C-alpha positions in Angstrom: -67.3 -17.8 -45.3 -64.6 -15.2 -45.8 -64.4 -12.7 -43.0 -64.0 -9.0 -44.0 -62.2 -6.4 -42.0 -64.3 -3.7 -40.4 -63.4 0.0 -40.3 -62.5 -0.5 -36.6 -60.1 -3.3 -37.4 -58.4 -1.2 -40.0 -58.0 1.7 -37.7 -56.8 -0.4 -34.8 -53.1 -0.4 -33.8 -51.1 -3.6 -33.6 -51.5 -3.5 -29.8 -55.3 -3.1 -30.2 -55.4 -6.1 -32.4 -53.1 -8.2 -30.3 -54.8 -7.7 -26.9 -58.0 -9.2 -28.2 -58.4 -12.9 -27.4 -60.7 -15.7 -28.5 -61.8 -16.0 -24.9 -63.7 -12.7 -25.1 -67.2 -12.5 -26.3 -68.2 -10.8 -29.6 -69.4 -7.8 -27.8 -66.2 -7.5 -25.8 -64.2 -7.6 -29.1 -65.8 -4.4 -30.3 -63.6 -1.3 -29.8 -64.0 0.2 -26.3 -64.3 4.0 -25.9 -61.0 5.7 -25.2 -60.1 6.2 -21.6 -59.4 9.6 -20.2 -56.0 9.6 -18.7 -55.2 11.3 -15.5 -53.4 14.6 -16.2 -49.8 14.7 -15.4 -48.4 17.8 -13.7 -45.0 19.2 -13.0 -46.1 20.5 -9.6 -44.4 18.7 -6.7 -46.7 17.2 -4.0 -46.8 18.9 -0.7 -44.3 17.6 1.9 -45.7 15.9 5.0 -44.5 16.1 8.6 -43.2 12.8 10.0 -45.8 12.7 12.8 -48.6 13.1 10.2 -47.1 10.4 8.0 -46.9 8.0 10.9 -50.6 8.7 11.9 -51.9 8.3 8.3 -54.1 5.2 8.6 -55.0 5.3 4.9 -51.4 4.7 3.9 -51.0 0.9 3.7 -48.3 -1.3 2.4 -49.5 -2.9 -0.8 -50.5 -6.6 -0.8 -47.9 -9.3 -1.5 -48.7 -10.9 -4.9 -46.1 -13.6 -4.2 -45.7 -13.9 -0.4 -42.3 -12.7 0.8 -41.1 -11.9 -2.7 -43.3 -9.4 -4.7 -45.5 -6.5 -3.7 -48.2 -5.2 -6.0 -47.3 -1.9 -7.7 -43.5 -2.5 -7.6 -40.9 -3.4 -10.2 -39.2 -6.8 -10.4 -36.4 -8.1 -12.6 -35.7 -11.8 -13.3 -32.1 -12.1 -14.4 -30.1 -15.0 -15.8 -27.8 -16.2 -18.5 -29.1 -16.6 -22.1 -31.2 -19.7 -22.6 -31.4 -20.3 -18.8 -35.2 -20.8 -19.0 -36.2 -17.3 -18.0 -39.2 -17.2 -20.4 -40.4 -20.5 -19.1 -40.1 -19.3 -15.5 -41.9 -16.1 -16.2 -44.8 -17.9 -18.0 -45.0 -20.2 -15.0 -45.0 -17.2 -12.7 -47.9 -15.7 -14.7 -49.8 -19.0 -14.5 -49.2 -19.3 -10.7 -50.5 -15.8 -10.0 -53.5 -16.2 -12.4 -54.5 -19.4 -10.7 -53.4 -18.7 -7.1 -51.0 -21.6 -7.0 -47.5 -21.9 -5.4 -44.6 -20.4 -7.3 -41.4 -22.3 -6.5 -41.4 -22.0 -2.6 -43.7 -19.0 -2.3 -47.6 -18.9 -2.2 -49.1 -16.7 -4.8 -52.3 -14.5 -4.4 -54.7 -15.1 -7.2 -55.2 -12.1 -9.6 -55.4 -11.2 -13.3 -52.1 -11.2 -15.2 -51.1 -9.6 -18.5 -48.1 -11.2 -20.2 -46.4 -9.1 -22.9 -44.6 -11.6 -25.2 -42.1 -9.7 -27.3 -39.8 -12.6 -28.4 -41.5 -16.0 -28.9 -43.8 -16.7 -31.9 -47.5 -17.0 -30.8 -47.8 -20.8 -31.7 -44.8 -21.6 -29.5 -46.1 -19.5 -26.6 -49.4 -21.4 -26.9 -47.6 -24.7 -26.9 -45.6 -23.7 -23.8 -48.7 -22.6 -21.9 -50.4 -25.8 -22.8 -47.5 -27.9 -21.5 -47.5 -25.9 -18.2 -51.2 -26.2 -17.8 -51.0 -29.9 -18.3 -48.0 -30.3 -16.0 -49.6 -28.4 -13.2 -53.0 -30.2 -13.7 -54.8 -26.9 -14.1 -57.8 -25.8 -16.2 -57.1 -23.3 -19.0 -56.7 -20.0 -17.1 -59.2 -17.2 -17.8 -57.3 -14.8 -15.5 -54.3 -14.7 -17.9 -54.1 -12.4 -20.9 -51.3 -13.0 -23.5 -50.3 -10.0 -25.7 -48.1 -11.3 -28.5 -46.0 -8.4 -29.8 -43.1 -10.0 -31.6 -42.1 -7.8 -34.5 -44.6 -5.1 -33.6 -42.7 -2.9 -31.1 -41.0 0.2 -32.5 -41.6 2.8 -29.7 -41.7 1.8 -26.0 -43.0 5.2 -24.9 -46.0 4.8 -27.3 -46.5 1.2 -26.2 -46.7 2.2 -22.5 -49.3 4.9 -23.4 -51.4 2.4 -25.3 -51.1 -0.3 -22.6 -52.2 2.3 -20.0 -55.1 3.3 -22.1 -56.4 -0.2 -22.4 -55.7 -1.7 -19.0 -55.6 1.2 -16.5 -59.1 0.3 -15.1 -58.8 -3.5 -15.4 -57.1 -4.1 -12.1 -54.3 -6.3 -13.2 -52.2 -7.7 -10.4 -49.2 -8.3 -12.5 -47.8 -7.2 -15.9 -44.9 -9.3 -17.3 -42.6 -8.0 -20.0 -40.4 -10.7 -21.7 -37.7 -9.7 -22.5 -36.8 -6.1 -21.7 -34.0 -5.7 -24.2 -36.6 -5.7 -27.0 -37.7 -2.3 -25.8 -34.2 -0.8 -26.0 -34.2 -0.5 -29.9 -32.3 2.5 -30.8 -31.0 3.0 -27.2 -27.8 1.7 -25.5 -28.3 -0.6 -22.5 -24.9 0.4 -21.4 -25.7 4.0 -20.7 -27.4 5.1 -17.5 -29.5 7.7 -19.4 -31.0 5.2 -21.9 -31.8 2.6 -19.2 -32.9 5.3 -16.8 -35.5 6.5 -19.3 -36.8 3.0 -19.8 -37.1 2.5 -16.0 -39.1 5.7 -15.7 -41.6 4.3 -18.3 -41.8 1.0 -16.4 -42.5 3.0 -13.2 -45.2 4.9 -15.0 -46.8 1.7 -16.1 -46.8 0.3 -12.5 -48.1 3.6 -11.1 -50.9 4.1 -13.6 -52.1 0.4 -13.6 -51.5 -0.5 -10.0 -49.9 -3.7 -11.2 -46.4 -5.1 -10.3 -44.3 -4.9 -13.5 -42.0 -7.9 -13.9 -39.4 -8.2 -16.7 -36.7 -10.5 -17.8 -33.1 -9.4 -18.5 -29.9 -11.3 -19.4 -26.6 -11.4 -17.6 -23.4 -9.9 -18.9 -20.6 -12.1 -20.2 -18.0 -13.7 -17.9 -18.0 -15.8 -14.8 -20.9 -14.5 -12.8 -20.0 -16.0 -9.4 -17.0 -13.7 -9.3 -19.4 -10.7 -9.3 -21.7 -9.4 -6.7 -25.3 -10.6 -7.4 -26.5 -7.0 -8.1 -23.8 -6.5 -10.8 -24.6 -9.5 -12.9 -27.2 -7.9 -15.2 -25.9 -6.8 -18.6 -25.6 -3.1 -19.4 -26.0 -0.2 -17.0 -26.1 -0.8 -13.3 -29.4 1.2 -13.3 -31.2 -2.1 -14.1 -30.3 -3.6 -10.7 -30.5 -0.5 -8.6 -33.9 0.5 -9.9 -35.8 -2.7 -9.3 -37.6 -3.3 -6.0 -37.0 -7.1 -6.2 -34.4 -9.0 -8.1 -34.6 -12.8 -8.8 -31.3 -13.9 -10.2 -30.6 -17.4 -11.7 -26.8 -18.1 -11.9 -25.4 -21.2 -13.5 -24.5 -23.9 -10.9 -21.6 -26.3 -11.4 -24.3 -29.1 -11.3 -25.7 -29.6 -14.8 -29.1 -27.8 -15.4 -29.0 -26.3 -12.0 -29.0 -22.6 -10.9 -28.3 -20.7 -7.8 -31.3 -18.4 -7.0 -30.2 -15.1 -5.4 -32.8 -12.6 -4.1 -32.3 -8.9 -3.6 -35.4 -7.5 -1.9 -35.8 -3.8 -1.2 -39.0 -3.9 0.8 -38.9 -7.4 2.4 -36.6 -9.3 4.8 -33.6 -10.9 3.1 -33.7 -14.6 2.2 -31.0 -17.1 1.8 -30.0 -18.2 -1.6 -31.0 -21.7 -2.8 -30.7 -24.0 -5.8 -33.2 -25.0 -8.4 -32.9 -27.6 -11.2 -34.5 -27.3 -14.7 -36.9 -30.2 -15.0 -38.9 -29.5 -18.1 -41.1 -27.6 -18.0 -40.5 -26.1 -14.6 -37.8 -25.3 -12.1 -37.8 -27.4 -8.9 -35.8 -26.8 -5.7 -32.8 -28.9 -4.9 -32.4 -28.8 -1.1 -29.4 -31.2 -1.4 -27.2 -28.7 -3.3 -25.2 -25.8 -1.9 -25.8 -22.4 -3.5 -22.9 -20.9 -5.4 -22.0 -17.3 -6.0 -20.0 -14.5 -4.4 -17.7 -17.4 -3.6 -15.2 -15.8 -1.3 -17.7 -14.2 1.0 -19.8 -17.4 1.1 -16.7 -19.5 1.9 -15.5 -17.1 4.6 -18.9 -17.2 6.3 -18.9 -21.0 6.3 -15.3 -21.1 7.7 -16.3 -18.8 10.6 -19.3 -21.1 11.3 -17.1 -24.1 11.4 -14.6 -22.5 13.7 -17.3 -21.5 16.1 -18.4 -25.1 16.4 -15.0 -26.1 18.0 -14.4 -22.8 19.8 -15.4 -24.2 23.3 -15.0 -27.9 22.9 -12.7 -30.0 20.6 -14.6 -32.4 18.3 -13.7 -35.5 16.3 -14.0 -35.2 12.6 -17.3 -37.1 12.6 -18.9 -35.0 15.4 -17.6 -31.8 13.8 -19.1 -32.7 10.4 -22.4 -33.7 12.0 -22.6 -30.3 13.8 -21.7 -28.6 10.6 -24.4 -30.4 8.7 -26.9 -29.3 11.3 -25.7 -25.7 10.6 -26.5 -26.2 6.9 -23.0 -27.0 5.7 -23.0 -29.9 3.2 -20.5 -32.8 3.4 -18.3 -31.7 0.5 -18.2 -28.1 1.6 -17.2 -29.2 5.2 -14.2 -31.1 4.0 -13.1 -28.5 1.5 -13.2 -25.8 4.2 -11.6 -28.0 6.8 -8.6 -28.5 4.5 -8.4 -24.8 3.9 -8.5 -24.1 7.7 -5.8 -26.7 8.3 -3.5 -25.4 5.6 -3.8 -21.9 7.0 -3.0 -23.1 10.5 -6.3 -22.1 12.0 -7.0 -25.6 13.4 -5.0 -28.3 15.0 -5.6 -32.0 15.6 -4.8 -33.8 18.8 -2.9 -37.0 18.0 -4.2 -38.9 21.0 -7.9 -38.2 21.2 -8.2 -37.3 17.5 -10.1 -34.2 18.0 -9.9 -30.8 16.3 -9.7 -27.4 18.0 -8.9 -23.9 17.1 -5.2 -23.1 17.0 -4.0 -20.6 19.6 -3.7 -17.1 18.3 -0.1 -16.3 17.3 1.9 -14.1 19.6 1.9 -10.5 18.5 5.4 -9.1 17.9 6.6 -6.4 20.4 
């Protein structure tokens, strides 16, 4: 039987049509009455005294959707080089939150997720989701909504307004936008003004829906390990400075591996670590040393190694063992030992074959 379009279907916008899924019942597919948005005002809120702020028991830190990494209601950017697997990782993140399963090394709190797919054709996003569900041995998630918008986005401001209207009262824990550059049509990602306007809309989406907004963005060209982690995203620096959490995947010298750097505004700092792309997910490689901001990282390791022989000379074997206990891998130890020896910072006793710090040079008069 041929299905005819109803008046409601004809009147619906592309977003209205895309947000409907086969998982919903026939009654749920009927157009919902429009939501009444909260009015916006230009009036500033009243200031509050510090003692009143500190005694406000109703003011609570939002829950962590991904423990130690992501708070609800915040903004998060996943950055990496082109074709680094960002879309796979974001879809995996969506699945982990929707099912309450572990994401990489962090536990996830189960909650509804909306995934805005702006780039990948719907049949391929379906295939990817099926591969992930099978790999993770999960049931088809009912807590995850996919909104396929490839070729439909022309006005981000209008998109945000429509999304807010449709999901404001649905209590999403997370909204994922992949990728963000698709929303910059007609705007320059190299200007603070254009990117700033986009970030304001992302913030409005987070504030009005209560969800954490996560988006993918690509790195600039060039060798990324020579840059500070926060400066690796392409375009305006506003991208990095606006986000509450940054998850950055930088190419590692080991094939198919990436150093994961974290920049967290509202959570304690965490050490960088290495993951490997093992289709269809990233897995942690505890045997590999993170790379990035190379000079600062090498200097830190060199100071650690010097401190190990500060009070007592050690043989090469004992020194390396102590270094490994401090988290310095074998190859890194010998590279830095050679550097310290060449610079005259360490000396080796010919008789007992131990290493010690060189005496500080005499200062000229």
